[in-house]
Backbone as CSV, one residue per row, in Angstrom:
resi,resn,N_x,N_y,N_z,CA_x,CA_y,CA_z,C_x,C_y,C_z
1,MET,-16.911,5.747,-28.414,-17.831,4.912,-27.660,-18.962,4.470,-28.587
2,ILE,-19.289,3.212,-28.547,-20.378,2.706,-29.369,-21.663,2.857,-28.561
3,LEU,-22.531,3.725,-29.045,-23.698,4.152,-28.275,-24.656,3.032,-27.915
4,ASN,-24.957,2.166,-28.862,-25.961,1.144,-28.569,-25.497,0.139,-27.524
5,ARG,-24.212,0.127,-27.198,-23.737,-0.817,-26.178,-24.334,-0.496,-24.818
6,LEU,-24.415,0.769,-24.471,-25.009,1.135,-23.183,-26.475,0.721,-23.139
7,THR,-27.179,0.972,-24.217,-28.594,0.593,-24.274,-28.746,-0.919,-24.183
8,THR,-27.928,-1.644,-24.927,-27.986,-3.107,-24.915,-27.693,-3.660,-23.532
9,LEU,-26.646,-3.134,-22.886,-26.289,-3.603,-21.547,-27.412,-3.323,-20.548
10,ARG,-27.986,-2.123,-20.632,-29.065,-1.758,-19.699,-30.287,-2.627,-19.921
11,LYS,-30.664,-2.809,-21.166,-31.858,-3.602,-21.460,-31.664,-5.075,-21.116
12,ALA,-30.433,-5.578,-21.236,-30.159,-6.971,-20.861,-30.419,-7.198,-19.378
13,LYS,-30.218,-6.160,-18.591,-30.484,-6.268,-17.153,-31.924,-5.902,-16.817
14,ARG,-32.662,-5.446,-17.835,-34.065,-5.033,-17.681,-34.202,-3.857,-16.718
15,TRP,-33.262,-2.926,-16.843,-33.273,-1.736,-16.010,-33.852,-0.566,-16.791
16,SER,-34.571,0.290,-16.099,-35.072,1.520,-16.717,-33.951,2.551,-16.744
17,LEU,-34.155,3.604,-17.522,-33.198,4.709,-17.530,-33.058,5.293,-16.123
18,GLN,-34.213,5.463,-15.451,-34.197,6.063,-14.118,-33.436,5.194,-13.117
19,TYR,-33.704,3.900,-13.134,-33.031,2.993,-12.204,-31.522,3.025,-12.426
20,THR,-31.110,2.992,-13.688,-29.687,3.008,-14.020,-29.048,4.315,-13.559
21,ALA,-29.712,5.423,-13.851,-29.188,6.730,-13.437,-29.075,6.804,-11.917
22,ASP,-30.068,6.293,-11.220,-30.021,6.292,-9.749,-28.842,5.483,-9.235
23,ARG,-28.579,4.340,-9.839,-27.450,3.512,-9.412,-26.122,4.216,-9.634
24,LEU,-26.062,5.080,-10.659,-24.845,5.834,-10.950,-24.770,7.148,-10.177
25,GLY,-25.894,7.546,-9.583,-25.937,8.810,-8.836,-25.969,10.028,-9.750
26,ILE,-26.606,9.878,-10.908,-26.702,10.988,-11.862,-28.155,11.176,-12.264
27,ALA,-28.446,12.277,-12.960,-29.801,12.537,-13.427,-30.151,11.606,-14.584
28,LYS,-31.428,11.289,-14.677,-31.903,10.438,-15.771,-31.562,11.059,-17.115
29,SER,-31.708,12.365,-17.248,-31.425,13.042,-18.516,-29.942,12.939,-18.882
30,THR,-29.081,12.937,-17.871,-27.643,12.790,-18.131,-27.358,11.412,-18.693
31,TYR,-27.912,10.376,-18.051,-27.682,9.023,-18.540,-28.297,8.833,-19.926
32,ALA,-29.499,9.354,-20.131,-30.145,9.247,-21.439,-29.269,9.909,-22.505
33,GLY,-28.600,10.984,-22.138,-27.684,11.656,-23.059,-26.505,10.777,-23.439
34,TYR,-26.034,9.961,-22.500,-24.948,9.016,-22.812,-25.418,8.010,-23.853
35,GLU,-26.618,7.471,-23.645,-27.135,6.460,-24.572,-27.429,7.038,-25.948
36,SER,-27.884,8.288,-25.983,-28.237,8.895,-27.270,-27.042,9.507,-27.995
37,GLY,-25.954,9.722,-27.265,-24.779,10.326,-27.874,-24.710,11.833,-27.741
38,HIS,-25.700,12.425,-27.072,-25.698,13.876,-26.871,-24.734,14.306,-25.771
39,ARG,-24.337,13.380,-24.930,-23.367,13.638,-23.856,-22.288,12.571,-23.903
40,ARG,-21.117,12.936,-23.427,-20.016,11.981,-23.320,-19.671,11.816,-21.844
41,PRO,-19.672,10.574,-21.365,-19.335,10.353,-19.953,-17.857,10.608,-19.703
42,SER,-17.552,11.045,-18.484,-16.156,11.227,-18.088,-15.494,9.860,-17.954
43,LEU,-14.176,9.867,-17.842,-13.466,8.601,-17.634,-13.932,7.918,-16.351
44,GLU,-14.161,8.710,-15.325,-14.657,8.151,-14.054,-16.009,7.483,-14.257
45,THR,-16.882,8.125,-15.023,-18.208,7.558,-15.268,-18.129,6.304,-16.124
46,ILE,-17.228,6.295,-17.111,-17.048,5.088,-17.923,-16.612,3.924,-17.037
47,ASN,-15.741,4.205,-16.103,-15.301,3.169,-15.161,-16.478,2.694,-14.297
48,LEU,-17.304,3.626,-13.837,-18.492,3.256,-13.048,-19.458,2.424,-13.886
49,LEU,-19.639,2.806,-15.149,-20.522,2.046,-16.037,-20.022,0.620,-16.216
50,ALA,-18.732,0.468,-16.403,-18.155,-0.865,-16.563,-18.410,-1.713,-15.318
51,GLY,-18.231,-1.122,-14.153,-18.505,-1.846,-12.913,-19.975,-2.186,-12.765
52,LEU,-20.826,-1.240,-13.086,-22.266,-1.440,-12.966,-22.750,-2.572,-13.866
53,TYR,-22.234,-2.593,-15.087,-22.660,-3.600,-16.057,-21.786,-4.849,-16.054
54,ASP,-20.816,-4.904,-15.153,-19.923,-6.060,-15.036,-19.269,-6.394,-16.371
55,THR,-18.691,-5.358,-16.980,-17.998,-5.514,-18.252,-16.714,-4.706,-18.200
56,SER,-16.020,-4.598,-19.308,-14.773,-3.833,-19.334,-15.013,-2.444,-19.906
57,THR,-14.148,-1.522,-19.552,-14.209,-0.188,-20.150,-13.928,-0.291,-21.649
58,ASP,-13.082,-1.227,-22.031,-12.784,-1.416,-23.453,-14.039,-1.776,-24.244
59,TYR,-14.901,-2.587,-23.673,-16.142,-2.947,-24.362,-17.035,-1.721,-24.513
60,ILE,-17.185,-0.947,-23.461,-18.021,0.248,-23.524,-17.478,1.240,-24.549
61,LEU,-16.159,1.347,-24.625,-15.538,2.294,-25.556,-15.462,1.759,-26.987
62,GLY,-15.819,0.497,-27.187,-15.807,-0.070,-28.520,-14.463,-0.613,-28.963
63,ARG,-13.561,-0.796,-28.028,-12.225,-1.305,-28.366,-12.211,-2.818,-28.518
64,VAL,-13.152,-3.518,-27.890,-13.296,-4.964,-28.033,-14.759,-5.258,-28.338
65,ASP,-15.008,-6.402,-28.939,-16.360,-6.734,-29.374,-17.097,-7.703,-28.471
66,TYR,-16.540,-8.015,-27.331,-17.191,-8.944,-26.414,-17.260,-8.277,-25.041
67,PRO,-18.360,-8.491,-24.318,-18.537,-7.808,-23.037,-17.773,-8.410,-21.865
68,SER,-17.093,-9.523,-22.064,-16.374,-10.171,-20.975,-15.284,-9.267,-20.429
69,LYS,-15.021,-9.383,-19.126,-13.927,-8.637,-18.508,-12.572,-9.216,-18.888
70,ASP,-12.532,-10.498,-19.297,-11.268,-11.125,-19.675,-10.767,-10.491,-20.954
71,LEU,-9.583,-9.917,-20.916,-9.055,-9.203,-22.068,-8.843,-10.097,-23.266
72,ASP,-8.477,-11.345,-23.037,-8.229,-12.236,-24.168,-9.440,-13.112,-24.474
73,ASN,-10.524,-12.947,-23.726,-11.770,-13.688,-23.917,-11.547,-15.194,-23.885
74,GLU,-10.539,-15.649,-23.166,-10.287,-17.074,-23.008,-10.521,-17.433,-21.553
75,SER,-10.049,-18.577,-21.139,-10.243,-19.005,-19.773,-9.513,-18.059,-18.812
76,PRO,-10.009,-17.944,-17.581,-9.378,-17.044,-16.616,-7.956,-17.474,-16.283
77,GLN,-7.167,-16.520,-15.846,-5.783,-16.785,-15.471,-5.751,-17.694,-14.249
78,VAL,-4.848,-18.656,-14.263,-4.712,-19.593,-13.152,-3.699,-19.039,-12.159
79,MET,-4.059,-19.069,-10.892,-3.153,-18.633,-9.834,-2.842,-19.836,-8.960
80,GLU,-1.613,-20.192,-8.877,-1.186,-21.329,-8.067,-1.040,-20.869,-6.622
81,LEU,-1.879,-21.388,-5.734,-1.859,-20.972,-4.334,-0.527,-21.251,-3.649
82,THR,0.118,-22.325,-4.039,1.378,-22.666,-3.375,2.519,-21.749,-3.799
83,ASP,2.310,-20.934,-4.826,3.350,-20.014,-5.305,3.071,-18.567,-4.915
84,LEU,2.179,-18.331,-3.984,1.774,-16.973,-3.650,2.156,-16.572,-2.221
85,PRO,3.435,-16.539,-1.902,3.805,-16.218,-0.523,3.490,-14.786,-0.130
86,ASP,3.422,-13.863,-1.093,3.173,-12.462,-0.771,1.708,-12.070,-0.872
87,MET,0.857,-12.988,-1.297,-0.553,-12.669,-1.445,-1.307,-12.997,-0.168
88,GLU,-2.214,-12.130,0.184,-3.037,-12.356,1.369,-4.383,-12.900,0.922
89,LEU,-4.779,-14.046,1.469,-6.072,-14.646,1.182,-7.007,-14.376,2.342
90,ALA,-8.295,-14.275,2.031,-9.270,-14.003,3.075,-10.544,-14.797,2.803
91,VAL,-11.262,-15.111,3.855,-12.572,-15.736,3.780,-13.490,-14.923,4.673
92,ASP,-14.612,-14.481,4.123,-15.564,-13.655,4.861,-14.914,-12.394,5.424
93,GLY,-13.958,-11.859,4.702,-13.313,-10.614,5.111,-12.247,-10.772,6.173
94,ILE,-11.959,-11.995,6.577,-10.944,-12.251,7.604,-9.764,-12.954,6.940
95,SER,-8.584,-12.369,7.096,-7.384,-12.926,6.470,-7.060,-14.303,7.011
96,LEU,-6.618,-15.176,6.109,-6.179,-16.505,6.524,-4.748,-16.417,7.039
97,SER,-4.509,-17.137,8.115,-3.142,-17.224,8.613,-2.360,-18.141,7.676
98,GLU,-1.048,-18.155,7.835,-0.228,-19.058,7.017,-0.634,-20.508,7.261
99,GLU,-0.899,-20.841,8.517,-1.321,-22.206,8.865,-2.656,-22.550,8.209
100,GLU,-3.618,-21.613,8.194,-4.910,-21.866,7.560,-4.756,-22.061,6.051
101,THR,-3.875,-21.305,5.439,-3.621,-21.457,4.007,-3.046,-22.841,3.714
102,ILE,-2.113,-23.282,4.540,-1.530,-24.616,4.379,-2.605,-25.689,4.558
103,GLN,-3.467,-25.503,5.557,-4.548,-26.463,5.790,-5.536,-26.479,4.617
104,PHE,-5.802,-25.336,4.067,-6.706,-25.248,2.915,-6.150,-26.028,1.728
105,ILE,-4.875,-25.830,1.439,-4.229,-26.540,0.333,-4.233,-28.045,0.610
106,ALA,-3.947,-28.425,1.851,-3.951,-29.848,2.217,-5.355,-30.434,2.076
107,PHE,-6.369,-29.677,2.445,-7.748,-30.139,2.317,-8.095,-30.420,0.859
108,ILE,-7.755,-29.501,-0.019,-8.054,-29.676,-1.443,-7.335,-30.910,-1.990
109,ARG,-6.073,-31.076,-1.619,-5.318,-32.241,-2.089,-5.951,-33.540,-1.588
110,ALA,-6.357,-33.579,-0.320,-6.978,-34.776,0.248,-8.320,-35.052,-0.420
111,LYS,-9.102,-34.019,-0.654,-10.397,-34.177,-1.307,-10.218,-34.747,-2.706
112,ARG,-9.255,-34.252,-3.436,-8.996,-34.763,-4.780,-8.574,-36.224,-4.747
113,GLU,-7.753,-36.573,-3.775,-7.300,-37.956,-3.638,-8.486,-38.883,-3.362
114,VAL,-9.394,-38.461,-2.488,-10.589,-39.259,-2.198,-11.418,-39.433,-3.461
115,GLU,-11.580,-38.384,-4.228,-12.362,-38.467,-5.466,-11.706,-39.397,-6.487
116,ILE,-10.398,-39.334,-6.608,-9.676,-40.218,-7.537,-9.874,-41.669,-7.122
117,ASN,-9.727,-41.965,-5.807,-9.913,-43.329,-5.315,-11.353,-43.806,-5.529
118,ARG,-12.318,-42.932,-5.316,-13.719,-43.281,-5.521,-13.980,-43.605,-6.998
119,ASP,-13.413,-42.785,-7.901,-13.572,-43.020,-9.332,-12.945,-44.355,-9.744
120,LYS,-11.781,-44.673,-9.155,-11.116,-45.940,-9.464,-11.984,-47.104,-9.022
121,GLN,-12.590,-46.993,-7.847,-13.449,-48.071,-7.350,-14.698,-48.231,-8.219
122,ASN,-15.222,-47.141,-8.726,-16.407,-47.200,-9.571,-16.119,-47.818,-10.932
123,GLU,-14.853,-47.736,-11.371,-14.472,-48.302,-12.660,-14.416,-49.838,-12.607
124,THR,-14.152,-50.375,-11.435,-14.021,-51.832,-11.324,-15.324,-52.517,-11.034
C-alpha cells in the first residue's frame, strides 16, 4: 500500500483525521496508523476506504497510478439497453416494467430525431 495515497485522498476532500475515522467507524488513532504506515488495514477496511474515497482498491494498494474506478482509465463501458433482456432497470428505486423500458428507448430515439431535424434546419 502506498501510504501517501490515503493522506492525499483525505486532504483532497478536506477531511480531518477524526472526520474520516468517524465515517469509517474506527478510532482516529487507527486511521492515523493507516496513513503513517504503523497499521495495515484489513481487506474489508481497504474496500471501505475505496468506497469512501470513490476510488479503486487497486489505487489504494498501489497497483495502479490513477484514482479512477475505471480499470483501463478510458471511457466507461457502453451498455446497449436494447440488448439487456435480463437486466432490471429502476428509477427512484422502482423497477421499470418491460413496457416502460420500451417507452424509455422510444423516447430517447424520438428526442434524438427531433434534435437532428432541428440541427438540419439551423444549417439552412
